[in-house]
VOVEXZA-561788 format. One line per 2 residues: their letters; for each residue x negated, y, z of C-alpha. Coordinates in steps of 0.5 Angstrom, whole numbers, plus 500, padded with zeros to 3 digits. Layout:
a) X Y Z ~ ...
REM end
This chain:
mk) 679 217 366 ~ 674 212 368
nk) 678 207 363 ~ 678 211 357
vl) 670 212 358 ~ 669 205 359
fa) 673 203 353 ~ 670 209 349
li) 663 206 351 ~ 666 199 349
sv) 668 202 342 ~ 660 204 341
lv) 657 198 343 ~ 662 193 339
lg) 661 197 333 ~ 654 198 334
sl) 653 191 335 ~ 657 188 329
vl) 653 193 325 ~ 646 190 328
sa) 648 183 327 ~ 650 184 320
ca) 643 186 319 ~ 640 181 323
qa) 643 175 321 ~ 641 171 315
tv) 646 170 309 ~ 647 163 306
ap) 651 162 300 ~ 658 161 302
ta) 662 154 301 ~ 669 154 299
ap) 673 151 304 ~ 681 150 305
at) 686 155 308 ~ 687 155 316
te) 690 149 318 ~ 694 147 324
ap) 692 141 328 ~ 695 138 334
ma) 690 137 340 ~ 690 133 346
at) 694 136 352 ~ 690 140 357
ta) 690 143 364 ~ 691 150 366
ap) 687 156 363 ~ 687 163 364
te) 690 168 358 ~ 683 170 356
ap) 678 170 361 ~ 676 165 367
te) 674 166 374 ~ 673 161 380
ap) 679 156 381 ~ 684 156 386
ta) 683 153 393 ~ 686 145 393
tm) 691 148 399 ~ 695 154 397
pt) 698 158 402 ~ 705 160 402
ps) 706 167 399 ~ 709 172 404
cp) 714 176 400 ~ 718 181 405
lm) 723 185 402 ~ 720 192 401
an) 722 199 403 ~ 727 202 399
pp) 728 197 394 ~ 732 198 387
tv) 740 197 387 ~ 744 194 381
ka) 751 193 380 ~ 754 186 378
gd) 753 185 371 ~ 747 190 371
lg) 740 188 369 ~ 737 185 375
sp) 743 182 378 ~ 744 175 379
dn) 748 174 373 ~ 744 178 368
pl) 737 177 371 ~ 730 180 369
vi) 726 176 364 ~ 718 175 365
af) 715 172 359 ~ 708 168 360
vp) 704 167 354 ~ 702 159 353
sg) 695 160 354 ~ 694 153 357
dt) 698 148 360 ~ 705 150 360
ga) 707 146 366 ~ 702 149 370
it) 704 156 368 ~ 711 155 369
va) 710 153 376 ~ 706 159 378
gn) 711 163 374 ~ 717 161 378
ai) 713 162 384 ~ 712 170 382
ad) 719 170 380 ~ 721 168 387
cl) 717 172 390 ~ 719 178 386
ss) 726 177 388 ~ 725 176 395
mt) 721 183 395 ~ 725 187 391
gl) 732 184 392 ~ 733 183 384
sf) 734 177 380 ~ 728 174 376
ki) 727 168 371 ~ 721 166 367
ev) 720 164 360 ~ 714 161 357
gt) 713 162 350 ~ 712 156 345
sf) 707 161 342 ~ 703 168 343
ga) 708 171 338 ~ 714 168 341
si) 712 172 347 ~ 712 178 344
ea) 718 177 340 ~ 722 176 347
mg) 720 183 349 ~ 721 186 342
gn) 728 183 342 ~ 729 185 350
ka) 730 178 351 ~ 724 179 356
qi) 723 185 360 ~ 717 184 363
gf) 711 181 360 ~ 704 177 362
ln) 701 178 355 ~ 694 177 352
tf) 690 183 350 ~ 691 183 342
si) 699 181 344 ~ 699 187 348
ll) 697 191 342 ~ 702 188 337
ae) 707 189 342 ~ 705 196 343
qk) 705 198 336 ~ 711 194 334
yg) 716 195 340 ~ 713 200 344
iv) 712 196 350 ~ 709 199 356
pv) 702 197 359 ~ 703 198 367
la) 697 193 370 ~ 691 191 368
nl) 688 184 371 ~ 681 184 374
rk) 677 178 374 ~ 670 176 377
yn) 666 176 371 ~ 664 169 368
tn) 658 168 364 ~ 654 163 360
sv) 647 161 358 ~ 647 166 352
dp) 650 172 355 ~ 646 178 356
da) 650 181 362 ~ 649 175 366
sl) 647 179 372 ~ 655 181 372
at) 657 174 374 ~ 662 174 380
tm) 663 182 380 ~ 670 184 379
qp) 671 187 372 ~ 677 189 367
fy) 673 186 361 ~ 671 179 359
ka) 668 176 353 ~ 668 170 347
ef) 663 165 346 ~ 662 161 340
ia) 660 154 342 ~ 658 147 338
ka) 655 141 340 ~ 648 141 343
ds) 645 136 337 ~ 649 139 331
gi) 644 144 329 ~ 649 150 329
kt) 645 155 333 ~ 647 162 329
la) 653 164 326 ~ 650 163 319
di) 650 155 321 ~ 658 155 321
kg) 658 156 313 ~ 662 150 310
ks) 663 147 317 ~ 670 146 321
fc) 671 151 326 ~ 677 151 332
fv) 680 158 333 ~ 685 159 339
dp) 691 162 336 ~ 692 168 331
ns) 694 172 336 ~ 689 171 341
ts) 684 176 342 ~ 677 172 344
gy) 680 166 340 ~ 681 169 333
ii) 681 177 332 ~ 674 179 335
pr) 671 172 332 ~ 673 174 325
ii) 671 181 326 ~ 664 178 328
mk) 664 173 322 ~ 665 178 317
an) 660 183 320 ~ 655 177 319
gi) 657 175 312 ~ 662 170 313
dp) 669 170 310 ~ 673 166 315
dt) 678 165 310 ~ 673 161 305
di) 667 160 308 ~ 669 155 314
ta) 675 150 315 ~ 679 154 320
in) 683 150 325 ~ 688 153 330
ag) 687 149 336 ~ 693 152 340
sh) 689 154 347 ~ 682 155 349
nn) 682 149 353 ~ 684 145 346
vg) 678 149 343 ~ 673 146 348
ig) 676 139 347 ~ 676 139 339
vy) 669 141 339 ~ 667 135 344
ng) 671 130 340 ~ 669 132 333
qc) 675 135 331 ~ 671 141 329
da) 664 142 328 ~ 664 149 332
gv) 669 154 335 ~ 671 160 340
ay) 674 161 346 ~ 673 165 353
vd) 667 165 357 ~ 666 160 359
vl) 671 155 358 ~ 666 149 358
td) 665 150 366 ~ 671 154 368
qs) 674 150 374 ~ 681 152 373
an) 681 149 366 ~ 677 143 369
la) 675 140 362 ~ 670 136 366
at) 675 132 370 ~ 677 129 363
yp) 670 130 360 ~ 665 130 365
di) 659 131 360 ~ 663 137 356
at) 658 142 358 ~ 652 138 356
vv) 655 135 350 ~ 658 142 348
vp) 654 149 349 ~ 655 156 347
fm) 650 159 342 ~ 653 166 342
vs) 658 171 345 ~ 662 177 343
dk) 662 184 346 ~ 666 186 352
ip) 674 186 351 ~ 679 189 355
nd) 683 184 360 ~ 690 182 359
gv) 695 185 364 ~ 703 186 365
qv) 707 190 361 ~ 715 192 361
vk) 719 194 355 ~ 720 202 354
dl) 727 203 356 ~ 726 199 363
dp) 729 203 369 ~ 723 207 372
qi) 725 204 379 ~ 725 197 377
td) 719 198 374 ~ 716 201 380
ai) 719 195 384 ~ 715 190 380
vn) 709 194 380 ~ 709 195 387
gl) 711 188 388 ~ 705 185 384
la) 700 189 387 ~ 703 187 394
me) 702 179 392 ~ 695 181 390
qd) 693 183 397 ~ 697 177 400
pg) 693 170 401 ~ 699 166 398
ga) 701 171 393 ~ 693 172 391
av) 693 164 390 ~ 699 164 385
lk) 696 169 381 ~ 689 166 380
kl) 693 159 379 ~ 697 163 373
yn) 691 166 369 ~ 686 166 374
in) 687 173 376 ~ 683 176 382
gm) 686 183 382 ~ 690 188 379
ek) 690 195 378 ~ 695 200 375
id) 693 203 368 ~ 697 209 364
at) 700 207 357 ~ 693 209 354
fy) 689 204 357 ~ 688 200 350
dd) 688 205 345 ~ 680 205 344
fa) 680 198 343 ~ 686 198 338
ki) 682 204 335 ~ 676 199 334
lk) 680 194 331 ~ 683 198 326
da) 676 201 324 ~ 674 194 323
gv) 680 193 318 ~ 685 190 323
dp) 692 193 324 ~ 696 190 329
ae) 702 193 327 ~ 701 190 320
lv) 700 183 323 ~ 707 182 327
k) 713 180 322
REM end
């Protein structure tokens, strides 16, 4: 119930802010630009699915994964048996190598706790992870927020856990007082070089602009809604580039591959993304100039016809990992997850309505 109230408030805040923003921003005559292009970017280090928190410690404790009481049992050949393992799909939001390492650790720990067999799949794109669940090639997903909405509407996947994170902020965030508190939401940030002259959304017209991926909530969907509310057509008023990850957006702006961009708050200083290791001055060369309203966090989902006993075992196993120092370190390394909470299947419904009211229907975007 508290989640329904929270996201009902989010609905009012997001829609209200978009209307106010549309009235407040100056309108500049649009400059025609080419259609969205895809640009390969430099390889990056790990980044969370959408929202950042503090980095994992240098020495990661080994997860403790004892067999749970009354684990589910499966027969040879059944889903979850050694010759027919359950598949966990992970979205490629950062360094796929780091995601693979953490994902395998999760699969191994769940196997020890449940007695079931698991393997993982890191998608080549956000859409690939959605389709893996839609085709029952994966039964468990760690999808980002918008991908959850897409998979819910097209394939009926069921959200079972929401990720909690210590809230990260930046110099232009009005909710800076929430820094480091555990929250089920995050924000997007619009960034540009400090000396670029780009200070408002009106300034990006005629410029090149880095998005993350068409299925990224904070790196594509919400920013496009905000642009349209502020008199900017993201299809014609900018040269759009899909960078492929949040890290790549920060790097693309830093290297001049795009004049501005959008990613989660705050990809520039987030220690897990660790862009400063390669670009020590990135947080001074590139700065945020605007943030979005609150976006519900990503989480864990299962296919709609998964055996309820297996679902319960997976949920309880992940919640147990969260409470174990080693397990918690693995979850943090994966997508900077600081905690998890059980949710009902309607958790994202209010946010889905915000998008639909803004003219974005996730069901129509999945092909």
